[in-house]
N, C-alpha and C positions, 0 to 999 in steps of 0.2 A: 505472660507464660510462654516457655519455649518447649518444643518437643524433646530437645536434649535434656533440659532440666527436668521435665516430667519423667522421662525414662530413667534418669539417674535416681530420682526419689523413689519411684516404684521399685527399682532394683534393690536399693538399700533397705527399704521397708520390708520387701519380700524376704530378704535374707535375714532380717531381724526376726520375722515371724518364724522362719524355718529353724531358727535356733532356740525357740521357746518350747519347753516341754509341754506347755498347755496346748499348743497347736497340734502336736502329735497325739496328745491324749484325746482331744476333741475329734480329730479325723479318724482315729482308731475306733472311737465310740460309734461314729457314723458308719464305719465299715462293719464292725462286728455286732452292733446292737440289733439290727434287723434279723441276723441269723439266730441270735439268742431268742428273740421274740417268736420267730417262726417255729423254732424247735420246741419252745415251751407250749405254744398253741397246738403243735402237732401231737404232743403226748398228753395233753389235758383232755378231759371229757367234756368240760364246759367251754362255751364259745363267748366271745365279747358281743353278745346279741344286741346290746344297747347301742352299738355303733354301726354306721353304714358299712355294708358288706361284711359285717362281723360273722354272720351266719354262713358266709361262703368261704371262710379262710381255710377250711379243710377240703373244700371241693375244687377250688381253682387257685393256683398260685398267684394269679393276677389280682386276687382280692387282698393279698397280704400287703403290698405296697400302698393300696388305697386305705386300709385300716391304719397303717403307720402314718400315712398322710393326715388322717383325721386326728390322730393322737398328737402328732407333732405340732399341729396348728395351735394347740392350747398353750404351749410354752416353749417348745424346743425351737421353733422358727425364730420367735423374737430373740431368744438367747443366742442362737447361732448367728443371727444377723447383726446383733450388737456386740458380740464378744470382742471383735477387733475394732469396729467403729467406735465403740464406747470407751476404748482405751488408747487408741493410736495417737491422739492429741494430748490427752491428759498425762500420758507417760512422759512427755517432754517436760511438763510441769513438775512431775514427781522426781524426775532425775535432774531438773534444772539444766536442761540441755538446749533450750530454745536458741540462745545466743550462738552456740556452736553450729546449730543446724542452719541458721539464717546468715552466717558469715562465710558461706562457701559458694558464692555466686549463684545462689538459688533464691529466687523471689518468693514472697509469701504465696503468690498464686501457684508457683511450681510445687512448693511444699504441700499446700492445701490440696490441690488436685491430685498430686501423686499419693497422698495418704488416703484420700477418698477412694481412688481407683484400687488401691491395695485392699482396703476394707471391703469394697464391693466384690473384688476378686475372691477374697476368702469366703464371703457369704455364698457366692455362686459355687465355688469348688465344694464347700461342705454340703450344700443342698444336692448338688449333682452326685456326689459320692453316696449320700444317704439314699437317694433315688435309685441309683444303679445297684447298690447293695440290697435294698428292699426288694427290687424286682428279681435279682439273682437268688436271694434266699427263698422267695415264694416259688420260683421255678424249680429250684433244686430240691427243696424240702417238701413242697406240696405237689407240684406238677404243672403241666401246661394245659390242663382241661379248659374248655370254654368258660366264659364268665357270664353270669346273668346280671344284666345292668338294672338300674333303678326302675325301668319301665317293664321289666320282666323279659326283655329281649335277650336272646342268647348271642353273645359276641364270640366270634371265632378267636382262636389265639392271636392271629395277626391283628384283628380289629381291637381286641382287648389290649395288646401290647401298645398300639398306637394311641389309644385313649388314655391309658395310664401314663404314658410319656407326656402327653399334652397336659394331663392333670398336674404333674409335677412342674412342668414349665410354667403353668399359670401361678405357681407360688413365688416365682422370682420377683415380680413387681412389688407385692406387699412386703417381701423380705428386704428388698433394696430400700423401701421406705423406712423400715425399722433400722436399717443400717444408717440412713441419713439422720434419723432421730437420735441414734446413739452418738453419731458424730457431733450433732448439735449440743448434746448434753456434755460430751467430752470437752468441747471447746469452751462452753460457757461456764460449766461447774469447775473445770480442771481437776475432776475427780473420776477415777476409773470405776469406783463403786457406783457412783451416780450414773455414769455413762453406760454401764452394763446392767445394773440392777433395775433402774427405773423403766427402761423399755420392756423388761420382762413383766414387772408389776402392772404397767400400763396395758400390755397385751392381755394379761389375765383379767384385768378390770374390764376391757372392751369385750372380752369373751363372755364374762359373766353378765354384763349389761345385755348382750344379745340373747343370752339364755333366758333372762327374765322377761323377754318380749318387750323391750322398750319401743319407743315410737319408730316406725319404719323408716321415716325420713332421716332420723338421726342415726339409726343403725347402719344405713347405707353410706354414711360419711366416716365410718370407722375403718381404720386400716384392716383390722382383723376380719371384716366382712369379705374381703377379697380372698382370704384363705379358704373360703368355702364355695367360691364360684365354679370350681371344677365339677361340682355335682351336675351341672347342666351338660357336661360332656358325656355323662354316663346315662343318658336318657335317649329315647327314640321317639321323635327326632330330637337331636341335640339342640340346646338353645345357648346362644353365645352372648346375649346382651348383658348378663351379669358379669361375664369376663371383661367386656369392654369397659363397663362402668367401674369395676374394681381396679383395672389398670389406670384409668383416668384419676381415680381418687388416690391411688398410690403415687402416681406421678406428681400430683398436686402436693402431697406431703413431702415427697422427695425434694422437689424444687424449693419449697418454702424453707424446709429445715436447712438445706445446704446454703441457701441465700443468707439466712440469718447467721449461720456458723461462719461463713466466710466474712461477712461484715464485722462480726465480733473479733475474728482473728486479725483482720486488717487494721482495726482500730487499737488493738492491744499494744501497750508500750513494753516491747520485749526487752528493750535495753535497761529498763528499770530494775 
């Protein structure tokens, strides 16, 4: 793999993404969705009291991104994470363009790494946009009043902002794990439907398994468990062990999925 080859692949794949209507629709939803949610909550008399910080969404704008964070973990994050990763390899099979891609002085390592970097970049950009939009919507529509955390401790606006930001950052490792899972399915199945749809179904299944209170040891091995580790940041004192554990589990899924995906692509007979 060469840096020049990697840069060329990332540039081409990024330009391809920018030309797709789907990319603009998804990113627009990440921008405007939180504003629609915050506005709807603001005018309603009822609150999403069955969710963490649901009772506080009219009292502090910092509760809004936390409620959205909880909702998004059910299905939005697996979808955002696999939307590009689950399609970026299978698209070459769909359009029968593998031979053209691999005859321009670019090795399979260049192509694989460049596509993975592009998929990870899209996942990160989509989540960051959703996080910033959620925070902005909460502050503008609800306000910057202090936030009462899960221990009943009143967080000042500065403290609340930093904790909410860290909570959203903690989502990146499991999101990247789902991106790698989508990449694996995209390479192996050669189907975008499988590459995008299966991670969403698997994410929902893992969430349901956690809700029915399965064995603790098994629940801790699920990618989706890392989506809830931010809860420890909103306690007094905060506890970080679940964050470390979630990051390690996510990294394991990430490495294994990409290793299998690259091995499958390297063995494939593209010329056939």
